[in-house]
DRENDO-1510 file (C-alpha; in Angstrom, 1 decimal, always signed):
<recs>
REC; n; res; u; v; w
REC; 1; MET; +16.3; -34.4; +6.5 .
REC; 2; PRO; +14.8; -35.8; +9.7 .
REC; 3; TYR; +11.1; -35.1; +10.3 .
REC; 4; ASP; +11.8; -33.1; +13.5 .
REC; 5; THR; +14.3; -30.9; +11.7 .
REC; 6; MET; +11.8; -30.2; +8.9 .
REC; 7; THR; +9.2; -29.3; +11.5 .
REC; 8; THR; +11.6; -26.9; +13.2 .
REC; 9; SER; +12.6; -25.3; +9.9 .
REC; 10; TRP; +8.9; -24.9; +9.0 .
REC; 11; ASN; +8.1; -23.3; +12.4 .
REC; 12; ASN; +11.0; -20.9; +12.0 .
REC; 13; ALA; +9.8; -19.9; +8.6 .
REC; 14; VAL; +6.3; -19.3; +9.8 .
REC; 15; HIS; +7.5; -17.1; +12.6 .
REC; 16; SER; +9.9; -15.2; +10.3 .
REC; 17; LEU; +7.3; -14.0; +7.9 .
REC; 18; ASN; +6.8; -10.3; +7.5 .
REC; 19; LYS; +3.1; -10.7; +7.9 .
REC; 20; GLY; +0.8; -12.0; +10.6 .
REC; 21; LEU; -0.7; -15.5; +10.2 .
REC; 22; MET; -3.5; -17.2; +12.1 .
REC; 23; VAL; -5.1; -20.7; +11.7 .
REC; 24; ILE; -8.7; -21.2; +12.9 .
REC; 25; THR; -10.7; -24.4; +13.2 .
REC; 26; PRO; -14.0; -24.9; +11.3 .
REC; 27; ASP; -15.9; -23.5; +14.3 .
REC; 28; GLY; -13.7; -20.4; +14.4 .
REC; 29; ILE; -11.4; -21.2; +17.3 .
REC; 30; ILE; -7.9; -19.8; +17.0 .
REC; 31; ASP; -5.6; -22.8; +16.9 .
REC; 32; LYS; -2.3; -21.3; +15.7 .
REC; 33; ILE; -0.9; -17.8; +15.6 .
REC; 34; ASN; +2.6; -16.6; +14.5 .
REC; 35; ASP; +4.9; -14.2; +16.4 .
REC; 36; PRO; +4.6; -11.4; +13.8 .
REC; 37; LEU; +0.8; -11.2; +14.3 .
REC; 38; ILE; +1.2; -11.1; +18.1 .
REC; 39; ALA; +3.8; -8.3; +17.7 .
REC; 40; MET; +1.5; -6.4; +15.3 .
REC; 41; ALA; -1.4; -6.7; +17.7 .
REC; 42; GLU; +0.6; -5.5; +20.6 .
REC; 43; LYS; +2.0; -2.6; +18.5 .
REC; 44; TYR; -1.6; -1.4; +18.1 .
REC; 45; GLY; -2.5; -1.7; +21.8 .
REC; 46; VAL; -3.6; -5.3; +22.4 .
REC; 47; PRO; -2.4; -6.3; +25.9 .
REC; 48; PRO; +0.6; -8.7; +25.9 .
REC; 49; ASP; -1.3; -11.1; +28.1 .
REC; 50; PHE; -4.2; -11.5; +25.7 .
REC; 51; ARG; -5.1; -15.2; +25.3 .
REC; 52; TRP; -5.1; -15.9; +21.6 .
REC; 53; HIS; -5.2; -19.7; +21.6 .
REC; 54; GLY; -8.7; -21.0; +22.2 .
REC; 55; ALA; -10.3; -17.6; +21.6 .
REC; 56; SER; -13.2; -17.4; +19.0 .
REC; 57; PHE; -12.3; -15.5; +15.9 .
REC; 58; PHE; -16.0; -15.1; +15.1 .
REC; 59; ASP; -16.6; -13.4; +18.4 .
REC; 60; MET; -13.5; -11.2; +18.3 .
REC; 61; THR; -14.3; -7.5; +18.4 .
REC; 62; SER; -12.7; -4.3; +19.6 .
REC; 63; ARG; -14.4; -5.1; +23.0 .
REC; 64; HIS; -12.0; -8.0; +23.3 .
REC; 65; LEU; -9.0; -6.2; +21.8 .
REC; 66; CYS; -9.1; -2.4; +21.8 .
REC; 67; SER; -11.0; +0.4; +20.1 .
REC; 68; VAL; -8.4; +0.9; +17.3 .
REC; 69; PHE; -9.7; -2.4; +15.9 .
REC; 70; ASP; -13.2; -1.0; +15.3 .
REC; 71; PRO; -12.5; -0.7; +11.5 .
REC; 72; PHE; -11.5; -4.4; +11.4 .
REC; 73; SER; -14.9; -5.4; +12.9 .
REC; 74; HIS; -16.7; -3.0; +10.6 .
REC; 75; GLU; -15.0; -4.0; +7.4 .
REC; 76; MET; -14.9; -7.8; +7.9 .
REC; 77; ASP; -17.9; -9.7; +6.5 .
REC; 78; LEU; -18.2; -12.6; +8.8 .
REC; 79; PRO; -20.5; -14.6; +6.6 .
REC; 80; SER; -17.9; -14.5; +3.8 .
REC; 81; VAL; -15.3; -15.9; +6.3 .
REC; 82; LYS; -17.6; -18.7; +7.2 .
REC; 83; GLU; -18.3; -19.5; +3.5 .
REC; 84; VAL; -14.6; -19.9; +2.9 .
REC; 85; ILE; -14.5; -22.5; +5.7 .
REC; 86; LEU; -17.5; -24.2; +4.3 .
REC; 87; GLY; -15.9; -24.4; +0.9 .
REC; 88; LYS; -18.4; -22.1; -0.8 .
REC; 89; LEU; -15.9; -19.3; -1.4 .
REC; 90; PRO; -12.3; -19.9; -2.7 .
REC; 91; ASP; -11.0; -16.9; -0.7 .
REC; 92; TYR; -12.0; -13.6; +0.9 .
REC; 93; SER; -10.0; -10.5; +1.6 .
REC; 94; PHE; -10.6; -6.9; +2.8 .
REC; 95; GLU; -8.6; -3.9; +3.9 .
REC; 96; TYR; -9.0; -1.9; +7.0 .
REC; 97; ALA; -7.3; +1.2; +8.6 .
REC; 98; VAL; -5.8; +1.4; +12.0 .
REC; 99; GLU; -5.4; +4.8; +13.7 .
REC; 100; TRP; -2.5; +4.7; +16.1 .
REC; 101; ASN; -0.2; +7.4; +17.5 .
REC; 102; ASP; -1.7; +10.0; +15.1 .
REC; 103; ARG; -0.9; +7.9; +12.1 .
REC; 104; GLN; -3.1; +5.9; +9.8 .
REC; 105; ASN; -1.8; +2.4; +8.9 .
REC; 106; TRP; -3.5; +0.0; +6.5 .
REC; 107; VAL; -3.7; -3.8; +6.8 .
REC; 108; LEU; -4.8; -6.3; +4.2 .
REC; 109; CYS; -6.6; -9.3; +5.7 .
REC; 110; GLU; -6.8; -12.5; +3.5 .
REC; 111; VAL; -8.8; -15.6; +4.3 .
REC; 112; LEU; -7.9; -18.9; +2.6 .
REC; 113; PRO; -9.3; -22.4; +3.2 .
REC; 114; LEU; -7.1; -24.8; +5.1 .
REC; 115; MET; -6.7; -28.0; +3.3 .
REC; 116; MET; -5.1; -31.1; +4.8 .
REC; 117; ASN; -3.7; -34.1; +3.0 .
REC; 118; LYS; -5.4; -34.6; -0.3 .
REC; 119; ASP; -9.0; -35.3; +0.8 .
REC; 120; SER; -10.1; -31.9; -0.7 .
REC; 121; ARG; -12.0; -31.2; +2.6 .
REC; 122; VAL; -11.7; -27.8; +4.3 .
REC; 123; HIS; -10.4; -28.1; +7.9 .
REC; 124; GLY; -10.6; -24.5; +8.8 .
REC; 125; ALA; -9.0; -21.3; +7.5 .
REC; 126; MET; -5.7; -19.5; +7.3 .
REC; 127; ILE; -6.0; -15.8; +7.9 .
REC; 128; SER; -3.1; -13.5; +7.0 .
REC; 129; PHE; -2.6; -9.9; +8.0 .
REC; 130; THR; -0.2; -7.8; +5.9 .
REC; 131; ASP; +0.8; -4.2; +6.5 .
REC; 132; ILE; +0.1; -2.4; +3.2 .
REC; 133; THR; +0.6; +1.2; +4.5 .
REC; 134; LYS; +3.3; +2.2; +2.1 .
REC; 135; PHE; +1.4; +0.8; -0.9 .
REC; 136; LYS; -1.8; +2.7; +0.2 .
REC; 137; HIS; +0.3; +5.9; +0.4 .
REC; 138; LYS; +1.6; +5.3; -3.2 .
REC; 139; GLU; -2.0; +4.6; -4.3 .
REC; 140; LEU; -3.2; +7.8; -2.7 .
REC; 141; LEU; -0.4; +9.8; -4.4 .
REC; 142; LEU; -1.3; +8.3; -7.7 .
REC; 143; GLU; -5.0; +9.1; -7.2 .
REC; 144; GLN; -4.1; +12.7; -6.3 .
REC; 145; ALA; -1.9; +13.0; -9.4 .
REC; 146; LEU; -4.6; +11.6; -11.7 .
REC; 147; ALA; -7.2; +13.9; -10.1 .
REC; 148; HIS; -5.1; +16.9; -11.2 .
REC; 149; SER; -4.3; +15.5; -14.6 .
REC; 150; PHE; -6.1; +16.4; -17.8 .
REC; 151; PRO; -5.7; +14.6; -21.1 .
REC; 152; LEU; -3.7; +16.7; -23.6 .
REC; 153; PRO; -4.9; +16.9; -27.1 .
REC; 154; GLY; -3.0; +15.3; -29.9 .
REC; 155; HIS; -2.2; +18.7; -31.4 .
REC; 156; ILE; -1.4; +21.7; -29.3 .
REC; 157; PRO; -1.3; +25.1; -31.1 .
REC; 158; ILE; +1.9; +26.9; -30.0 .
REC; 159; CYS; +3.4; +30.2; -31.1 .
REC; 160; ALA; +6.5; +29.6; -33.3 .
REC; 161; VAL; +8.2; +32.7; -31.8 .
REC; 162; CYS; +7.2; +33.1; -28.1 .
REC; 163; LYS; +6.1; +29.5; -27.5 .
REC; 164; TYR; +2.8; +30.5; -25.9 .
REC; 165; VAL; +0.0; +28.0; -26.2 .
REC; 166; ARG; -3.3; +29.1; -27.6 .
REC; 167; GLN; -6.2; +28.2; -25.3 .
REC; 168; ALA; -9.6; +29.3; -26.7 .
REC; 169; ASP; -9.1; +33.0; -27.4 .
REC; 170; GLU; -6.1; +33.4; -25.1 .
REC; 171; TRP; -2.4; +32.7; -25.2 .
REC; 172; GLU; -0.8; +31.0; -22.2 .
REC; 173; PRO; +2.8; +30.3; -21.4 .
REC; 174; VAL; +3.7; +26.7; -22.1 .
REC; 175; GLU; +5.0; +26.3; -18.5 .
REC; 176; SER; +1.7; +27.3; -16.8 .
REC; 177; TYR; -0.2; +25.4; -19.5 .
REC; 178; LEU; +1.5; +22.1; -18.6 .
REC; 179; GLU; +1.6; +22.7; -14.9 .
REC; 180; SER; -2.2; +23.3; -14.7 .
REC; 181; ARG; -2.9; +20.0; -16.5 .
REC; 182; LEU; -0.2; +17.6; -15.4 .
REC; 183; PRO; +1.2; +16.7; -11.9 .
REC; 184; ILE; +4.5; +18.3; -12.7 .
REC; 185; GLU; +6.5; +21.3; -11.4 .
REC; 186; PHE; +9.3; +23.1; -13.3 .
REC; 187; THR; +12.7; +24.0; -12.0 .
REC; 188; HIS; +14.5; +26.8; -13.7 .
REC; 189; ASP; +18.0; +27.2; -15.1 .
REC; 190; ILE; +19.5; +29.1; -18.1 .
REC; 191; CYS; +20.9; +27.2; -21.0 .
REC; 192; PRO; +24.3; +28.1; -22.5 .
REC; 193; ASP; +22.7; +29.6; -25.7 .
REC; 194; CYS; +20.5; +31.9; -23.7 .
REC; 195; ILE; +23.4; +33.0; -21.5 .
REC; 196; ARG; +25.4; +33.9; -24.7 .
REC; 197; ARG; +22.4; +35.9; -26.0 .
REC; 198; LEU; +21.3; +37.6; -22.8 .
REC; 199; TYR; +24.6; +38.1; -21.1 .
REC; 200; PRO; +27.3; +38.2; -23.8 .
REC; 201; LYS; +30.0; +39.7; -21.5 .
REC; 202; TYR; +29.8; +36.6; -19.4 .
REC; 203; SER; +29.5; +34.1; -22.2 .
REC; 204; SER; +33.3; +33.7; -22.6 .
REC; 205; ILE; +33.2; +31.8; -19.3 .
REC; 206; LEU; +31.3; +29.1; -21.1 .
REC; 207; ASP; +34.2; +28.6; -23.5 .
REC; 208; ASP; +36.7; +28.1; -20.7 .
REC; 209; PRO; +38.1; +24.6; -21.2 .
REC; 210; GLU; +38.8; +24.4; -17.4 .
REC; 211; LEU; +35.1; +24.9; -16.7 .
REC; 212; PRO; +33.5; +21.6; -15.6 .
REC; 213; ASP; +30.5; +20.4; -17.5 .
</recs>
């Protein structure tokens, strides 16, 4: 494959990523930025005419962008970013929230050293920005579920007749016992055996061969 074709394919791949990507020089100057990152920034209010190339990543604050990026400035530990560039840290990452249009979105920022050729020297950093909102929502739901869950004992005393569970000196319906300790909710139906026992005059319907399962 000709070199120019390989370069074009690589450029297309970089701009087709589902995450933002930025390359900065050792002194923090933005050298490269892909289209998804520009689109992400504009989505959150950064002016379309903002001059990314040549801007200093180290000096980039919400004053240069917009107020929704305050969490980015607060969460980012700039010394850690610089230590990645100096080769003192293998990587650095942090998460931050963006409040926009009455919604909270979460972004994962990852900083990796930029290595060129095989001289093992760091020539800057690659910084990626990934929208992790759906994963944070799942994490929140899991945390809420765990917060309302209680470990069940290995043996639960239950009445052999009414199926109530003994809790201290009281007996509790098994349904409420489980709902109060696990993130579950019961739906209700009547099984065929109970229909035959409670409503015998209707039970013959259950034996109708034309009745769908």
